[in-house]
N, C-alpha and C positions, 0 to 999 in steps of 0.2 A: 589161396594165397593170403597171408596175413600181412598187414601193414601197421607199423608203429604209429599210433595216433595219440595226440595230446589234446585234451579238452579242459577248459576251465569251467567246472561244474559247481554252481552255487558257491563260487568264490574259492574253490579248491582245485588245484592243478592235478589232473588225473591222466596217467599215461597207460595205455594198454595196446596189445596187439589185436587187431581186428580183421576179420575176413572182409574183403572189399564189398561184399553184399550186405553187410550188417547195417540196419537202419539205426539212426540216432536213438530212437525209442528202445530198440533191443539192446543197444550198448548201455543206455542208462539203466534200464530195468534189470537185464540179465547179467551184465558184466560188471556194473558199478553199484548195483543194489539201490539205486535211486528209484523208488516206486511211486512217487506222486504222479508222474505222467502215466496214464492208464492206456492199456491196449483195448480199444473198443472195436472199431471196424477194420483197422489195418489198411484202409483205403483213402484216408484223408477226408472222410465225410462226416465224422461225428465230433471231432475236436477234443476228445478225451485226452489225447496225447499232446495237446498244445503246450509248448514251452517258449521261452524267449531266447532266440538265437541272435547274438550280437544286438540285442535290444529290440528285435522284431519278432512278432509272434509267428510261429510256424507249427505245422503238424509234423511232429517228430517221426511219425511212421512213414513219411514220404521223403525223408532226408537221409542220404547215406552218411554215416558217421565219419568215414575216412575223408570225405570231401570237406569236413569241418575242422580239420586239424588246426589247432591253435585257437579255435573259436571259443567265445564265452557263451555258456548255456546256463540260463536261470530257470529253475523249476519252481513250483509253488513252495517247495521247501526252502528255497533260497531267497525268497522275496523280502522278508523282514530284515530288520537290523538287530542282530543279536537275538535276544529272546522276544523282542517286540514284533508284533504282527505288522504286515504291510497294511496301509489304510483300506485297500480293497478286501483283504482278508477280514479285517475288523468289521467292515460294512456287511460282508456276507454273513458274519455271525450275528450282528445286530439286527439284520433284516430276515434272518432265518432263510437265507437264499440257497438252501440245499435240502434234500431229503435223504436219499440213500448215500449221497456223497461221492459216488463213483465219478461223475463228471466234474465235480467241484474244482480239483486242481487245474484242469484244462480251462474251465470257465474263468477262474481267477487269473491265470496267466493271460488268457485272451483279453480279459477286461483291462488288465494293466497295459497290455500292448495297444489296445484300441484307444484308451485314454491318451496315451502318448501320441498316437497317430492324429487324433482329433486336436490335441494341443498344438501339433505341428501344422495344423490347417489342412490336412489331407481330407478331401471330400469323400463322401460315400455316394451310393446310388440315390439316396433320398435327400442329400444336401440341397437345400433350396437356393441359397445364394453362394455362389462359388467365390465371390469377392469379399465376403464377410467372414469373421471368425466362425468356426463350427459351433453351433449350439447343440449340446447333447440332450435333446429332448427324447422322449420315449421312442419315437419312430427312428431316430438316428441310432440310439443304443440297440434297438432290436435288429436293425439292418446290419450294424457293425458286428453284432454277436451271432448272426445267423448261421455261422459255421460251427457253432457249439451247440450240440443237442443235449437235452435233459429228458430222459425217459420218464422221470417222476413228475415233470410239469412244474418245476419251481420257477418258471420264467418271470412271473409277476414280481417275485421277491428279488430275483437276480437283477432285473431292470431297475428296481427301486434302490438296490444296493449300489449299483453303478452310478445312478443318478445322484445319490447322496455324495459319493466321492467326487464326482464331477463338479457338483455345486460347491463342495468344500474347497476343491482346488481352485475354482474360479474366484471364490471369495478370498482365498489366501494369497493369491498372486495377482489377481486382476486380469492378467493377460495369458496365463498359461499354467504350467505345472513345474514343479521341481523335477527336472528331467532325470536326475540320478535316482531319486526315490521312485518316480513313476516307472522308470525302466527296470526297477527291481535290482539295481546294483547293490551288492552287499559289500560290507567293509572287509 
């Protein structure tokens, strides 16, 4: 049974008829041609398919597309503004935070989401002081990014890239981040 479903993908309204069992990942890749989210494990364990759904990071292989009718989906392709890269994408390039690149779109989307979560004060398992602003040190970044695997082992540079963006955001705003830019909202 197909159901008419509308998604706002990377700022573009897309409507399609989908089988009720179609995952968001399969809808994006196979039906809409958006190939930045990768199919890795298809079990929500590797993070290669991470996208931002209504501003929150999700494993798109675990989400049914028809349940997201009307939702905003931002992939790594839709993070920047126009031709400008998102600060996380720029930092990944500057820090050489990728090798084969397969996991990179999911890593980038997850990093954007986790930066937003940290700015909102959401603690992680390793957050030392639940009453203080979250300090994105290496332990915090590693814990928050633990759902995204890199088979090439680029973790050191991934953590460095995220640390750079977190420091830049903290210096730029003092108390948080520009939520629209951090969320990956596109014009």
